[in-house]
N, C-alpha and C positions, 0 to 999 in steps of 0.2 A: 254682135251686140255693141262693139266699140264704134262701128261706122255710124249708126244713127245718132249716137251721142256726140260724135265729132261733128256731124252735120248740124246738129242743134246748136253746138257751141259756135260754129262758124256763122250761123244765122244770127245769133245774139251779138256776135262781134261786129257783123255788118250793120246791124241796127244801131249799135253803140257808135260806130264811126259816122253813120248818117246823122245821129243826134249831135255829135261833136261838130260836124260840118255846118249843121243848121245853126247851132249856137254861135260859132265863130262868124259865119256869114251874116247872120242877123245883126250881130254886134257891129261888124264893119259897115254894113249897109245903113244901120241906124245912125251911127256916128257920122257917116258921109252925108246922110239926108239932113241931119241937124246942121252940119257945117254949110251945106249948099243952101238950105233954107234960111240960115242967118245971112249969108252973102246976098241972096236974092231978095231978102225982105219978105218972105212968104207970110201970109196971115197965120194966126195961131191955130185956126181950125185945120189947116193943112199939116202943120207940125204935129198936131194931135193925131192925125191919121197915121203918120209915121210911127208915133209912139204906140198906138193901138195895134198896128201891124206887128211891131216888134214884140209887144206883150203876147200877142196870139202865137207867134213863133216860139217864144220862150215857154209858154204854157204847153204847147204841143210837145216840146222837148222834155219838159218835166213829166208829162203823162207817159211818154214812151220810155223815159228812163225808169219810171216806177214800174212799168210793165216788164222791162228787162230785169229789174231787180227781183220782181215776183217770180219770173220764170227761172231765175238762177236759184231761188230758194227751194223750188219744188223738185 
């Protein structure tokens, strides 16, 4: 009985690590894209693409974090 519970906790921990890497990586890439965009003088529409991509990644992380939280409640 303890083994399936341990496997479930490991799966949730792996998901949480993935979310953490996505959040950190998205933030670093977004900041880098903003800096490079400013140095290259990119148009605003390209900068907005970076912003929307970052928002999508953060939204995904929020949804997965909520799912992890719900699984731990049950």
